BALODREN-608888 format. One record per residue: residue in one letter; x, y, z of N, C-alpha, C in turn. Coordinates in steps of 0.02 Angstrom, whole numbers, padded with zeros to 5 digits, always signed. Each point is the difference from the previous one (the first is absolute). Layout:
N
AXYZXYZXYZ;...
% end
This chain:
298
X-02727-04018-00126+00050-00014-00022+00048-00031+00053;X+00046-00029-00011+00049-00028+00059+00045+00052+00021;X+00002-00006+00072+00059+00022+00009+00073+00003-00012;X+00010-00067-00034+00057-00023-00030+00016+00047-00074;X-00047+00019-00022-00001+00042-00076+00073+00049+00029;X+00034+00010-00041+00062+00022+00017+00015+00071-00005;X-00058+00031-00035-00008+00082-00017-00041+00035+00029;X+00018+00053+00023-00062+00047+00024-00044+00021-00043;X-00067+00020+00026-00069+00018-00059-00026+00059+00022;X-00023+00032-00043-00046+00053+00014-00056-00007-00036;X-00057+00057+00001-00068-00019-00049+00021+00035-00062;X-00021-00033-00045+00006+00022-00072-00027+00063-00009;X-00059+00035+00027-00001+00050-00016-00060+00025+00072;X-00031+00069-00007-00031+00024+00064-00061-00029-00004;X-00028-00011+00066-00065-00046+00024-00031+00035+00037;X-00068+00026+00002-00040+00045+00029-00049-00054+00043;X-00013+00026+00058-00053-00025+00051-00020+00062+00023;X-00078-00012-00006-00035+00056+00040-00064-00037+00023;X-00006+00023+00082-00067-00023+00027+00008+00011+00073;X-00055-00008+00033-00009+00004+00076+00053-00012+00034;X+00018+00013+00065+00043-00010+00057-00032-00038+00050;X+00017-00053+00024-00032-00046+00033-00018+00028+00069;X+00051+00029+00020-00004+00049+00072-00020+00064+00001;X+00032+00032-00048-00028+00074-00005-00074+00005-00043;X-00014-00040-00027-00066+00021-00051+00019+00046-00042;X+00062+00025-00010+00021+00050-00053+00016-00028-00073;X-00032+00027-00056+00038-00018-00067+00056+00017-00012;X+00036-00042-00019+00081-00013+00008+00029-00018-00087;X+00062+00022-00015+00023-00016-00061+00064-00036+00019;X+00021-00034-00034+00079-00037+00007+00009-00015-00077;X+00061+00025+00000+00035-00017-00075+00074-00032+00002;X+00003-00050-00014+00057-00047+00011+00043+00010-00067;X+00059+00037+00016+00040+00012-00079+00072-00038+00005;X+00021-00008-00057+00055-00033-00006+00054+00035+00043;X+00055-00038+00029+00058+00028+00039+00076-00024-00017;X+00053+00024+00007+00058-00016-00019+00027-00075+00045;X+00042-00028-00012+00025-00045+00038+00024+00015+00051;X-00007-00042+00052+00018+00019+00068-00036+00050+00040;X-00062+00035-00037-00032+00053+00038-00039-00034+00036;X-00030-00063+00010-00031-00025+00048-00076+00013-00018;X-00029-00002+00048-00082+00025-00003-00011+00057+00059;X-00022+00051-00045-00011+00079+00047-00041+00033-00016;X-00051+00023+00044-00048+00039-00012+00001+00064+00011;X-00037+00045-00032-00010+00077-00009-00060+00026+00013;X-00011+00042+00044-00073+00021+00017-00001+00063-00051;X-00029-00001-00060+00025+00063-00051-00056+00052+00012;X-00049-00019+00062-00052+00063+00024+00038+00036+00054;X+00049-00027+00023+00048+00044+00051+00046+00037-00024;X-00003+00069-00010+00052+00023-00039+00037+00064+00040;X-00020+00001+00071+00048+00041+00050+00045-00030+00038;X+00011-00057-00006+00045-00046+00031+00028-00046-00040;X+00052-00049+00036+00032-00060-00020-00068-00048-00016;X-00008-00017-00063-00044-00045-00027+00016-00086-00009;X+00062-00005-00002+00022-00052-00014+00011-00063+00066;X-00036-00053-00019+00005-00054+00060+00020-00070-00028;X+00065-00003+00015+00021-00077-00018-00035-00052+00035;X-00014-00055-00054-00039-00046+00052+00062-00044+00034;X+00011+00004+00059+00055-00028+00038-00032-00027+00082;X+00026-00044+00027-00032-00023+00065-00015+00056+00052;X+00062+00033+00008+00006+00057+00049-00045+00047-00020;X-00029+00012-00062-00044+00059-00005-00073-00029+00012;X-00008-00032+00043-00068-00025+00012-00019+00048+00055;X-00051+00027-00003-00039+00054+00044-00057-00041+00052;X-00033-00044-00042-00061-00021+00025-00009-00080-00025;X-00015-00052+00032-00014-00068-00020-00071-00039+00038;X-00044+00060+00003-00055-00038+00029-00075+00013-00054;X-00011-00062-00020-00045-00015-00069+00018+00031-00050;X+00068+00003-00008+00021+00028-00062+00074+00019+00008;X+00034+00029-00039+00074+00010+00000+00005+00066-00032;X+00031+00052+00037+00006+00069-00004+00078+00007-00001;X+00026+00034-00062+00073+00017+00008+00000+00084-00003;X+00051+00027+00049+00004+00073-00017+00071+00018+00001;X+00028+00047-00034+00067+00034+00009+00012+00042+00062;X+00068+00028-00005+00017+00031+00077-00056+00059+00001;X-00025+00030-00050-00035+00073+00002-00066-00034+00016;X-00019-00061+00015-00073-00017+00011-00047-00008-00068;X+00022+00012-00037-00036-00013-00076-00010-00077+00003;X-00061-00025-00004-00017-00063-00001-00047-00025-00061;X-00007-00071-00006-00051-00029-00039-00012-00057+00026;X-00064-00026-00001-00030-00060+00044-00027-00051-00045;X-00017-00058+00027-00014-00062-00039+00023-00019-00055;X+00063-00014+00006+00054+00008-00050-00004-00092-00018;X-00010-00038+00036+00015-00057+00005-00013-00067-00058;X-00070+00024-00016-00021-00038-00063+00030+00019-00068;X+00026+00074-00005+00035+00018-00062+00074-00034-00002;X+00034+00001+00073+00056-00031+00007+00010-00074-00013;X-00045-00034+00017-00015-00065-00008+00001-00018-00074;X-00041+00041-00041-00002-00021-00077+00072+00017-00027;X+00032+00055+00019+00055+00016-00031+00055-00065+00015;X+00002-00028+00079+00035-00061+00011-00024-00060-00055;X-00061-00004-00004-00025-00067-00041+00019+00011-00066;X-00001+00047-00034+00006+00024-00069+00079+00003-00014;X+00039+00004+00051+00077+00005-00002+00043+00072-00011;X-00042+00042+00018+00014+00069-00019+00038+00036+00063;X+00071+00005-00019+00037+00021+00040+00002+00089+00017;X-00009+00025-00062+00018+00075+00011-00069+00039-00037;X-00019+00038+00046-00065+00047-00024+00004+00059+00044;X-00035+00053-00016-00022+00070+00012-00078+00007+00027;X-00021-00006+00039-00080+00006-00009-00010+00062+00055;X-00038+00046-00068-00023+00067+00012-00058-00007+00018;X-00023+00026+00067-00068-00014+00029-00032+00076+00007;X-00057+00012-00007-00049+00049+00015-00059-00027+00045;X+00023+00032+00059-00037-00011+00052+00030-00043+00066;X-00031-00033+00058+00037-00003+00035+00007-00084+00006;X-00026-00041-00042+00006-00080+00007-00011-00027-00076;X+00030-00046+00000-00015-00052-00064-00070-00020+00003;X-00038+00013-00072-00059-00028-00013-00015-00083+00023;X-00059-00011+00021-00008-00068+00029-00028-00045-00056;X-00043+00021-00045-00025-00042-00051-00051-00060+00038;X+00008-00052-00013-00039-00052+00032+00033-00033+00063;X+00034+00025+00012+00040-00011+00070+00056-00060-00003;X-00001-00013-00077+00059-00054-00010+00056+00039-00035;X+00058-00031-00020+00056+00021-00052-00018-00009-00077;X-00061-00043-00021-00004-00019-00072+00011+00053-00036;X-00044+00051+00021+00000+00069-00057+00080+00016+00003;X+00040-00004+00032+00066+00033-00004+00043-00047-00052;X-00009-00073+00012+00030-00035-00036-00029-00009-00067;X-00049-00001-00010-00025-00002-00065+00018+00066-00040;X+00011+00045+00032+00021+00069-00042+00072-00010-00004;X+00042-00011+00036+00074-00011-00005+00010-00046-00049;X-00035-00065-00020+00010-00041-00028-00016+00039-00080;X-00044+00023-00007-00027+00035-00054+00054+00039-00017;X+00024+00055+00045+00065+00040-00028+00053-00036-00017;X+00016-00045+00029+00060-00042-00017+00059+00029+00059;X+00049-00049+00001+00049+00026+00032+00061-00010-00051;X+00069+00036+00031+00059-00006-00059+00058-00007+00048;X+00039-00041-00020+00067-00020+00036+00043+00070-00006;X+00044-00004+00060+00056+00058+00000+00061-00021+00005;X+00043+00040-00007+00075-00035-00016+00040-00020+00069;X-00033+00018+00061+00033-00027+00064-00041-00058+00031;X+00045-00037+00029-00023-00069+00018-00058+00026+00062;X-00033-00069+00009-00057+00027+00060+00050-00030+00052;X-00007+00030+00074+00038-00028+00047-00059-00022+00069;X-00020-00062-00002-00047-00020+00049+00047-00005+00066;X-00046+00002+00054+00030-00002+00055-00026-00069+00040;X+00074-00026+00005+00009-00068+00034-00002+00000+00074;X-00040-00024+00019-00001-00011+00071+00053-00061+00037;X+00046+00033+00040+00044-00045+00024+00008-00033+00074;X-00069+00031+00043-00004-00021+00068-00078+00019+00010;X-00028-00043+00041-00067+00012-00001-00017+00060+00052;X-00049+00027-00022-00030+00064+00018-00071-00008+00027;X-00029+00029+00052-00078-00019+00024-00007+00069+00031;X-00076+00018-00013-00025+00039+00038-00059-00026+00044;X-00022+00030+00061-00051-00033+00029-00036+00052+00022;X-00074-00008+00028-00051+00037+00024-00038-00051+00044;X+00010-00023+00064-00027-00046+00025-00013-00070-00042;X-00060-00022-00005-00009-00060-00046+00022+00009-00080;X-00004+00059-00015+00023+00023-00075+00066-00003+00000;X+00022-00035-00069+00075+00020-00020+00002-00012-00080;X+00057+00029-00013+00035-00014-00076+00059+00005+00003;X+00031-00069-00034+00085-00005-00006+00002-00017-00056;X+00078+00005-00011+00029-00018-00074+00062-00050+00015;X+00011-00052-00039+00050-00034+00029+00046-00012-00073;X+00064-00019+00000+00037-00011-00059-00040-00062-00048;X+00014+00020-00058-00025-00056-00054+00004+00019-00058;X+00020-00045-00039+00011+00013-00085-00062+00028-00039;X-00060-00027+00047-00071+00015-00041-00028+00060+00024;X-00063+00016-00028-00042+00063+00039-00068-00036+00009;X-00009-00024+00072-00050-00027+00011-00033+00036+00053;X-00064+00011+00008-00045+00023+00050-00040-00050+00025;X+00016-00018+00075-00056-00028+00028-00042+00041+00051;X-00063+00000-00016-00038+00053+00035-00068-00017+00038;X-00014+00013+00057-00059-00025+00032-00033+00058+00025;X-00067+00009+00007-00052+00047+00028-00052-00030+00030;X-00016+00026+00052-00056-00015+00057-00046+00036+00020;X-00059+00011-00036-00057+00016+00011-00046-00024+00027;X-00006-00044+00049-00024-00062+00023-00078+00025+00021;X-00016+00057+00014-00071+00025+00018-00047+00004-00064;X+00025+00004-00054-00048+00010-00052+00017-00046-00075;X-00028+00017-00054+00006-00032-00052+00066-00017-00023;X+00043+00051+00015+00077-00011-00027+00028-00061+00019;X+00001-00001+00065+00013-00066+00037+00093+00007+00006;X+00009-00065+00001+00085-00006+00000+00023-00031-00078;X+00036+00027-00028+00026-00007-00066+00074-00003+00001;X+00032-00047-00042+00084+00002-00004+00018-00019-00078;X+00039+00007-00013+00026+00006-00071+00076-00007+00003;X+00019-00032-00043+00070+00009-00038+00014+00021-00076;X+00045+00055+00001+00006+00029-00069+00061+00008-00025;X+00007-00025-00061+00064+00001-00029+00004+00063-00048;X+00037+00047+00014-00008+00074-00039+00024-00008-00068;X+00044-00049-00015+00025-00014-00061-00041-00050-00032;X-00054-00001+00013-00061-00034-00037-00044+00046-00040;X+00016-00014-00068-00053+00052-00042-00069+00002+00020;X-00022-00058+00011-00079-00013+00011-00027+00046+00045;X+00047+00005+00051-00023+00019+00069-00029+00088+00007;X+00039+00038-00064-00022+00065-00003-00070+00015+00003;X-00027-00040-00034-00057+00020-00019-00057-00015+00053;X+00013-00065+00038-00022+00004+00076+00014+00048+00040;X+00061+00024+00013+00018+00066+00042-00039+00064-00018;X+00010+00006-00067-00014+00070-00025-00065+00010+00015;X-00056-00042-00007-00086-00008-00003-00017+00009+00058;X+00039-00005+00062-00021-00023+00064-00023+00061+00036;X-00051+00035+00027-00033+00050+00031+00008+00005+00068;X+00008+00065+00014+00014+00039+00069-00078-00026+00033;X+00009-00004+00060-00055-00034+00051+00000+00029+00059;X-00057-00006+00033-00018+00026+00077-00062-00037+00005;X+00001+00014+00080-00068-00027+00032-00052+00065+00012;X-00064-00017-00020-00065+00062+00019+00023+00030+00067;X+00009-00042+00052+00008+00032+00060+00057+00046+00016;X+00046+00005-00052+00059+00043-00008-00017+00074-00043;X-00041+00000-00029-00007+00050-00044-00010+00066+00032;X-00048+00004+00056-00010+00049+00026+00045+00040+00049;X+00045-00043+00033+00045+00007+00039+00067+00027-00052;X+00007-00020-00054+00048+00018-00051+00000+00079-00025;X-00080-00001-00018-00016+00069-00019+00000+00051+00042;X-00007-00015+00062+00004+00026+00058+00066+00041+00014;X+00056-00033-00028+00067+00037+00012+00021+00018-00069;X-00043+00005-00053+00011+00037-00058+00031-00061-00055;X-00002-00062+00008+00012-00052-00047-00059-00022-00041;X+00018-00028-00052-00063-00039-00054-00052+00053-00021;X+00021+00076-00018-00052+00034+00004-00019-00011-00078;X+00033-00023-00044-00015-00028-00064-00019-00063-00003;X-00008-00047+00048-00013-00065-00006-00073-00022-00016;X-00012-00046-00031-00063-00018-00024+00009-00073-00026;X-00057-00037-00002-00002-00068-00026+00022-00008-00076;X+00026+00067-00033+00026-00026-00068+00083-00007+00013;X+00029+00032+00050+00067+00006+00002+00018-00049+00063;X-00040-00028+00040+00020-00052+00047-00055-00061+00029;X+00033-00048+00017-00048-00056+00014-00013+00010+00074;X-00066+00007+00018-00029+00013+00053-00030-00062+00045;X+00013-00012+00056-00017-00080+00037-00043+00016+00065;X-00065-00017+00009-00039+00014+00043-00014-00066+00039;X+00046-00020+00044-00008-00071+00019+00009-00053-00038;X-00047-00042-00022+00010-00056-00031-00020+00023-00085;X-00013+00066-00009-00027+00020-00066+00044+00046-00049;X+00004-00009-00057+00048+00055-00044-00047+00043-00029;X-00004+00068+00018-00041+00046-00015+00001+00012-00073;X+00043-00004-00031+00014+00012-00072-00045-00037-00053;X-00022+00023-00052-00033-00034-00057+00039-00062-00020;X+00066+00037-00030+00036-00057-00037+00031-00035+00060;X+00006-00063-00024+00034-00063+00036+00076+00009+00014;X+00025-00037+00051+00075+00006-00002+00030-00021-00072;X+00055+00026-00018+00032-00022-00059+00032-00055+00009;X+00017-00028+00068+00056-00061+00012-00020-00019+00069;X-00012-00057+00008-00025-00029+00075+00056+00036+00061;X+00056+00004-00037+00060+00031+00050+00005+00076-00019;X-00043+00033-00008+00003+00083-00033+00020+00032+00062;X-00018-00008+00067+00003+00037+00050+00094-00008+00023;X+00022-00066-00006+00070-00008+00026+00043+00031-00065;X-00019-00017-00075+00033+00020-00036+00015+00075-00009;X-00052+00045+00038+00007+00066-00003+00046+00026+00043;X-00005-00044+00065+00047+00035+00054+00073-00030-00038;X+00014-00057-00037+00065-00009-00039+00026+00067-00042;X-00062+00025-00048+00014+00041-00026+00023+00074+00018;X-00023+00019+00068+00008+00047+00038+00091-00005+00030;X+00012-00062+00008+00064-00009+00041+00047+00014-00068;X-00020-00031-00063+00050+00007-00059+00018+00075-00015;X-00064+00040+00009+00006+00079-00017+00037+00031+00055;X-00002-00020+00068+00043+00027+00042+00059-00016-00007;X+00023-00060-00006+00066-00018-00007+00037+00030-00063;X-00034+00033-00041+00030+00022-00058+00021+00065+00006;X-00010+00024+00069+00036+00069+00008+00070-00009+00008;X+00016-00062-00005+00072-00018+00006+00033+00019-00072;X-00034+00000-00057+00018+00024-00055+00022-00050-00051;X+00011-00060+00014+00014-00070-00019-00024-00046+00012;X-00003-00067-00043-00019-00067+00024+00028-00022+00063;X-00041-00012+00050+00052-00023+00062-00007-00087-00003;X+00051-00039-00002+00009-00062-00017+00003-00029+00093;X-00052-00041+00007+00003-00043+00064-00065-00026+00015;X+00002-00032+00044-00066-00050+00018-00035+00050+00063;X-00069+00030-00020-00040+00046+00041-00056-00050+00041;X+00012+00006+00063-00079-00040+00033-00018+00075+00032;X-00073-00003+00005-00036+00045+00020-00074-00011+00025;X+00000+00013+00064-00066-00023+00035-00021+00059+00031;X-00068+00020-00030-00038+00046+00014+00034+00075-00005;X+00017-00004-00066+00055+00070-00024-00051+00053-00011;X+00037+00049+00004-00049+00070-00016+00065+00045-00019;X-00028+00067-00015+00050+00041-00040+00052+00030+00049;X-00035-00003+00071+00068+00013+00043+00052-00046+00005;X-00015-00070+00005+00059-00046-00002+00045-00007-00047;X-00049+00009-00060+00031-00007-00075+00060+00056+00004;X-00015+00065+00001+00054+00041-00010+00048-00009+00067;X-00019-00002+00053+00057-00009+00043+00058-00064-00018;X-00032-00040-00043+00044-00054-00018+00044+00033-00059;X-00032+00031-00027+00032+00033-00068+00067+00046+00040;X-00021+00037+00047+00052+00040+00048+00054-00036+00007;X-00027-00068+00031+00070-00035+00025+00029-00030-00059;X-00020-00032-00042+00029-00021-00065+00056+00069-00022;X-00027+00058+00001+00032+00060-00037+00069+00013+00036;X-00022-00001+00070+00053-00003+00053+00065-00047-00002;X-00012-00057-00006+00037-00058-00011+00032-00014-00076;X-00028+00032-00050+00020-00008-00060+00011+00058-00040;X+00019+00055+00043-00002+00063-00032+00060+00011-00055;X+00047-00042+00005+00060-00004-00065-00035-00028-00061;X-00047-00044+00011-00036-00030-00048-00048+00035-00036;X-00032+00043+00026-00065+00018-00028+00018+00041-00055;X-00056+00002-00048+00008+00049-00055+00003+00062+00006;X+00038+00045-00022+00004+00075+00016-00053+00028-00023;X-00027+00055+00040-00059+00039-00015+00030+00068-00030;X-00028+00033-00048+00021+00046-00037+00005+00064+00042;X+00042+00044-00008-00005+00053+00052-00018+00064-00056;X-00032+00060+00042-00034+00053-00050+00050+00020-00042;X-00013+00034-00057-00053-00002-00029-00025-00057-00028;X-00072-00025+00015-00027-00068-00029-00028+00024-00068;X+00021-00041-00053-00023+00008-00076-00025-00066-00021;X-00063+00020-00042-00018-00068-00027+00033+00005-00077;X-00003-00063-00021+00029-00002-00066-00052-00001-00048;X+00026+00007-00075-00040+00016-00060-00014-00073+00006;
% end
């Protein structure tokens, strides 16, 4: 759905997602519910009953951004691995939704956003009375970490130029230009799976990450070999997934971002830092987020 669509949208009916969490290995349930206009995207940890469990999806609520994106509220109530669901909501043009979560993170499914996109399309979306308010970049913004960087510049279009470099293995160096208003790109982006190198697995599990990881929900590369039986879905699947992560992280802004994005070796840390920079510079233009109490609509 183009950002130029003038009306805000929410999901037509509730959508249930259940499955294992990539990092915790815990079975989780997420229920996406319709929300009123201008509610934004809000998570609720419904298994947490002794404290504030409402977590607005906003850049300043990012708690961790290493191998996934975790948001939390002022009381420390958190939900992890939200980026693929946020990307699906962005690609499907959903402005407002309440996501009730039972468990510490969002299910990983096959490591892509395809399951989310398919379910949202099946449920459908509905237009709301209020106009969509895209965030239009009026000056360049850039975040840098050594040779890695992500920037956005003013443009009437929504273009992503992205480059990754894993020269020591099969992944190699890949680059891609993506027009986010091209409806054909949704399938390519949503089906691209998360990935890692085999030599990273032990270290990641040693720090409590990817405890639910397997060849069914991640691409695993060992040198010049892909360990998965299923072949790549696209010759650019690795860079497409990095673009998917970027789209999901930037949707913490709560509205379509209009500008030309360039990303060199991006990751959740840089993606969310750029979202925070855009939020600071465009605070007056950002779509408002509902304050408590947060209620789903019928």
